[in-house]
C-alpha positions in Angstrom: 10.9 17.8 17.4 10.2 20.2 14.6 7.5 19.4 12.1 10.1 19.7 9.3 11.8 16.5 10.6 8.6 14.5 9.6 8.6 15.6 6.0 10.9 12.8 4.7 8.8 10.2 6.6 5.6 11.6 5.2 7.1 11.5 1.7 8.1 7.8 2.2 4.5 7.1 3.4 3.1 8.8 0.3 5.4 6.9 -2.1 4.5 3.6 -0.4 0.8 4.3 -0.8 1.2 5.4 -4.4 3.3 2.3 -5.2 0.7 0.1 -3.6 -2.1 1.6 -5.7 0.1 1.1 -8.8 0.6 -2.6 -7.9 -3.1 -3.0 -7.3 -4.0 -1.6 -10.6 -1.4 -3.7 -12.3 -2.8 -6.8 -10.6 -6.3 -6.0 -11.8 -4.9 -5.4 -15.3 -3.1 -8.7 -15.3 -6.2 -10.5 -14.1 -8.4 -8.9 -16.8 -5.8 -9.6 -19.5 -5.6 -13.3 -18.5 -9.4 -13.6 -18.4 -9.7 -12.0 -21.8 -7.2 -14.4 -23.4 -8.9 -17.4 -24.8 -6.1 -19.9 -24.2 -6.6 -20.1 -20.4 -9.8 -22.0 -19.7 -11.1 -24.2 -17.0 -9.5 -24.9 -13.6 -6.0 -24.7 -14.9 -6.7 -21.2 -16.4 -8.3 -20.1 -13.1 -5.3 -21.4 -11.1 -2.8 -19.7 -13.4 -4.7 -16.4 -13.4 -5.0 -16.5 -9.6 -1.4 -17.3 -9.1 -0.4 -14.4 -11.3 -2.8 -11.9 -9.9 -3.0 -12.6 -6.2 0.6 -11.8 -5.3 0.5 -8.5 -7.1 -2.7 -7.5 -5.3 -1.5 -8.6 -1.9 1.8 -6.8 -2.4 0.0 -3.6 -3.3 -2.4 -3.8 -0.4 0.5 -4.4 2.0 2.3 -1.3 0.6 -0.9 0.8 1.1 -1.3 -0.5 4.7 2.3 0.2 5.4 2.0 3.8 4.2 -1.1 4.3 6.3 0.5 2.9 9.4 3.6 5.1 8.8 1.3 8.2 8.5 -0.6 7.2 11.7 2.6 6.6 13.7 4.1 9.9 12.5 1.0 11.9 13.2 0.7 10.4 16.7 4.4 11.0 17.4 4.0 14.6 16.3 1.0 15.1 18.5 2.7 13.6 21.5 5.7 15.9 21.0 3.5 19.0 21.1 1.4 18.2 24.2 1.6 20.9 26.9 3.2 20.1 30.1 1.0 20.0 33.2 2.0 22.3 36.0 1.9 21.2 39.6 
């Protein structure tokens, strides 16, 4: 396979990683905003902040991991395609 066939896949991997980082930064921002507000205090405030922050962070981390896996699989597939054939 030609290397040009992998460009859309690498673009998708890059977009997934970038989106994951955006989600992680948004999750941290949400957490800091909720901690800075004075009306959420005690155990209920901690539970509310955690339930709002954790899914965003986990979603972002999953997107980052998916992008990295996609890059690794694509790089491995490309390397396997270009291996020289052994001669008997």
